[in-house]
N, C-alpha and C positions, 0 to 999 in steps of 0.2 A: 588619427589616423584618416584619413577621408578610406569612405565606403570602398569604393571603384579599388583604393589599393590593399585592403584588406582581403577583398576579394582575389585580387591576381596571384597577390603571395601564397594564400591558401588553397587554393585550388592547382599550385602548384606541386606543393607539400601534401596536400591530401591523397589518401590511397585508396580505394576501394578496395583492395587486396590484401590491406596493412587493416585495415575493418573487418574483412573475411575472416584474417586470421586470427586476432584477438578474439570474435565471439568463438570461432569454434575451440580454441584455447579456454574459453572462461567455461563454456560446456561443459567441458571433459573433466572439470573439476565440481564432484556432488557439494550440496551447499543445499539439501534436503530439510525442510519444517520436519520436527518431531513433536515427541511429546514435551521434550525439553526446550522448546520454544527457543530462548533466544541463547539458553545455555548448552545448545547444542555444540558438540565441538567440532563439530565436522564444518560450521558455519565462521566459526573463530579459523580453524585452518586454510579454508577459501581465503579470506582476507588475508590473513600472512602469507599463503602461498602464490595464491592470481592477482591480489592487489598491489598489496603494500610494497613490493620489490620493484614492479613496474611505476610505483607512481613515487618511491625513490633513484630509481633509474634515470626517469625525467629530469629529474633535476628539482624537487619539491624541495626547501631548506627548512621546511617545520611539519614532522609528520609524528603522531602521538596516539592515544587512543584514552578515551576517557574509563571511567571505573565501569563501565558495563560490558566493553570491549570493540565499543563501534572506533573507526578510525578516524582521524580528522588532520587532512593535512591542508597548507596553507602555501600559496607562493605568491610573491611579489613585495617590490618596498613598504605598501601602503602609506605611502606620502599623500594620495589624491582626495583620502577618506573615501575613495568608490570601493565597494566589496559586491562577490556575487559567489553564489555557492549554489554545487550542483552535490545535489544527493542520491547518492547508489545504492542499493540493497542487495544484500547479499543471501537472504534465504525463497526458496523458490520450494514449489509442489513437490511431493515425494515421485519416487519414480511411479510406482502404483503400476496400471495393466504398460506403460509405455514401453513400447520396446526400445532395446537399445538408445535408454534415455541420456548416456552421458558420451556418445561413440562422436557428435556434431557431424553426424552427416548431411554433407551439401544436398539438394534436390533442387528440381527445376520449379519454381515460385508459379509458374504460369496454371500447374494441377490444381494448386490451392486458392488461386485469385489473388498472386500476389506478385509482383515483379519482380525482374530478373533471379540468382538464385536466392535459396535460401538455407540457412542453419538448424535442424531439428535437434533438437534438446530438453529437457527437463529446465526449465528458464528464461529460455529464449525468449518467450514472445512476452513477457512482463518484466522481468528485469537483468537479463545479462546481455539482451540488445544495447541497451541502454548504459549499461556500463561500458563495452566496448566503444560506443562513440564518445563517452567524456575522456576516454583512457586515452582515443587515438586523440581528440579535438586538445586535450592538454599537451601528449606530450609533440603535437604539431607546434604547438604555439610557442610551447616553454625552447623546442628545438629551433624556431623562428628567430630566437634573439632579440624580440625585438620587446625593451622598456615594458614591465607591469609595472606602473605605478599604483595601481590599485590592489587589494588584496583578492585570490583567486582563491576558495575554499573549497574543497573537495570532501565526500564521508563518506564511509559506505558504512552503511547500519546493517547491524544483523538483525532488522527485520524483514519482510518482505510479505506475510503471509499470516501474521498474528492477528490483524484487526485491531489491535491496540498502538497508542502513542508510545508509547515505552520508550524506546532505543532513540526516538527524536527528540524529546522530550530530556533524555539523557544527556544528547550532543547540544541543544541549544540551553537548559538550564541547570544541567551539573556542571558539563566545561565552558561553560559561557561563549558557545558561540553564536555569534550572530551576523546580516549579515545585510546589507540591501535590499535585497531579492532572491529567489529562490527558486529554482528549476528540479523537478521529479517525476521519475513516472514516464513508462512509454506506450505512444498512445496512439501509434499510426501516424504519424509525423502532425494529427492535429491537435489544439490548443485545447484545454478542457478548462472551462470558466468558471465550474463550480459541479457539487451536486453535495445530495443530502448527509447526514450524520448520521449515527448510531449510536445506540445501547445494548449489549449484552443483560439480560436479567435472568438469573438463574432462580426456580423456584424448588422449592419443596413442601410438596403437602403429606402429613403425617399419618397417618391412623393407627392400627392396632393388628397384627397379625394373627389367624384362630383355619382353622379348618375349613376350606370351601362348603363343606358339609354342614357345618352350623355357626353361617356368615354373622348371626345376630351374637358372636360373642366378642367380635371383633370392629375393625373399624375400615371401610375396604379405602383406604389411600385413592384408586383409581376415582372411585366415584367423586370424593372431593377434588380430585384436580380437574374433572368433566365439569364439576361446577365451576371453579376457578376461574380456567380457561372460557366459560359462556361467558359469564362477569367481566373481562377482562379486555374481550373482543366485541362486546357492547357496551359496556361503559366508558369506556378510553376515550376522551374526549380526541378526535382528530379529524376536527373542520378545517384546519387551516391548506392550502395550498400554496406553489408557487409557479409562477407563467411559465419559466424554465426546468423545474426539479422535480415538479407534480406536488403530490399528497405526502403527508404525515400517512403510517403506516405501523401497524402491529401485527406479529406473524408470530406464531408458535412454529420452530421448524426443530423441534426435538421432543422427545419423550419418553420412559422405561421407566419403571416399575419395579419394585424388591419385597422377599426375596425371589430370585429367581429359581420357583421350586411349583410345584406340582399342583394343584385343587389347593390352593393356598392363598384367603385374604390377604392383598396387597396392604404389607405395612407403610410403606414409604412411594412416595409415584415425583419425579421431576421432570422438571420441561425448561423447555429453554423457551427465552423472548427476544423477540427481535424486533428493536422501537427504532422507527427510520425518522431522523430530524431534520426540523428545513431549517434554515438560518437564524438566529436569534433564541430560539430554544436554548433553555439550559439543560440541560441531562441530569442533571442534579431533581429539578423541579417534572420532569418526565418518570423519573424513576419513584420517585413520593409517590405520583398519582398512581401507579400501578400497586405501591404498595399500598396505600390507601383501598383501591376497590377489591384487591385479592384478600385484602384480612376480613373480608365481609364474611368470608367461609368460616371463621372460629366461631362464628354465631348459628351456622348451619349444623344442622344434624345428619348424621345419615340415615338413608332411609329405611334400613333393614336394623342396623342395632341400634337407633336413637342417641346415639354418641356424637361428639362433636369432633372434628378436624382441627390438626394442625397447620399451620403455613408460615414458611421461612421467605426469605427474597435477600438475596445476593447481587451486589450490580457487579458487573463481569467490566471485558473491558467494554470501552468507546470512543469513538472517534466522532469530531467535530465536524460540521458541517462546513462547507466554503462556497465562497461568491467572490469572481473578479470580476471589472469587468473589462473594454477593450483600452479602459484610458490608464487601467492598473501598469506602472511601469516595468513589471517583467511582462504582460502581454505584450506591450508595445514596441519591447526588446525581443520577443522573440520573432513576432510580425516583422519588426525590420530586418533580422538576420534569415528570417522564409523567404523575404521580397529579394535583398540581395544575392542571396548565394543558390537559392533554389527556383529564382525567377519567378515568385507567385507568392501571396499573401497565405500564410496557414491556414486552415478552416479552423472555424473554433466550434465548440458543443458542449454538452454538457453531459454529465456522467452520471451514472447509476451505483456508481460504487464511490464509496469513502478510501482514503487514506490519508498519508499525512500532511496535507496541503490543508486541511481544516484545521488543522494546529496550528502549523504555521503562520495561518495566516489569520490565526487568535492571537499568537501573539506579537504580529504585529509587522512580520516577515512576510512582504507580496510574493506566492506562490503561484505558479500554475503547473499543470500536467506538459508533457511534450517530450516528442523523441520516437527512438525505434521501439520494435512491439506491434504485437497481432492479435490483440485482447480476443478474438473469434474463437484463434486456437490455444490459448492459455486453461490450461486445467484440463486438456486435453490428450490422447496418445498421437496426436499430430501439432505438439507444442515447435514450436517452429517461428523464425525472424527471418525478415528479407534483409539482403546484406547490403541493397541498393538503399534503403530507407535506412538501416545502420549508420552506412554512409554519408546521406544524407543530412544524419541527426548531426553527426562529430561537423559538419561544414555549420549549419548552422551556432552548435556549442563553440566552436572553436570563433565564428565571427562575433558572438556574442562576448568571449574575452576579448577579443582586441578593440573592439568598437566601444565598450565601457570602461576600460582597466587602464587602456595604455594612456 
């Protein structure tokens, strides 16, 4: 179809009121991050209650779950050889101190430097505004009865706040789902071209407990951890930078010691490292460097007792760095959709945060972040999303579906 005809068709069918309705309804169904991560029952209930029935009702002819519980839906004849994937996420931050986190309250966005009305609720600013935009775009396209010769793929993953690729990896590698290109995440209608990756490293320094009145009888794990941290921060090679993404970095972002008792030399000290990666860096090589440097303290003696420390490392969640250009097919498709439906090209930028786009680009599925969502209000007591931007995201997504898949 010609772009002008697609726009005319969609302008007549897409509804701001419907986008608002969907956003409110999604916010009202809790899907919080807990210690169970992707195994949290409320996440699976959210997908089964708030997502699956809508996908089936709009006419998806292939709806299934992978072994983890991520929803995968496909629509279209699949005869053109073209495919386009839209990725949503169920998990959002826990309610914490936010008043009425699941009420779906509507507020004036002007007070928060946002256009039009906004819907407040946990997950609105990161996951649920874009889910609402996806759902409205897909229901509009399918209801239009325009034949889809390609394959439209929608997945709602259990992830969203885990800091790891397990859920999308289960969809792509476990369930065998692939597409020519993919979109995920909400960005205030901007296109994310790149971000640094990240590995989390869990370190345990081992000593021996004793009464702190006789420190020479034990091995103070806190002293060992202090020595390990100093060596890691000064010896890790962080000499590379990227003109848009910035520098490599290493940060200690958590520390605690045991036993939790008074006047006791600590027998164990645990800390966590956040190592940010640039495109081209191997997560395993970065981890091995940290292990090599940290292991040096095994030959260091406690200055009080003269005894040596032990140290263990564990590689935790990691996320690949991501980098695409304006010539990438997904960026071109997003720019075209924005120009036609919104009258201007979307702004591009580079994000400080890692998400699943790094993995998808790593496995050869060109992916960029775009859509509704307000990161400045994410993880706050004012978690919200603009109804106007949710509607505009739906307009761009619907255009992409008809422009690429018909």
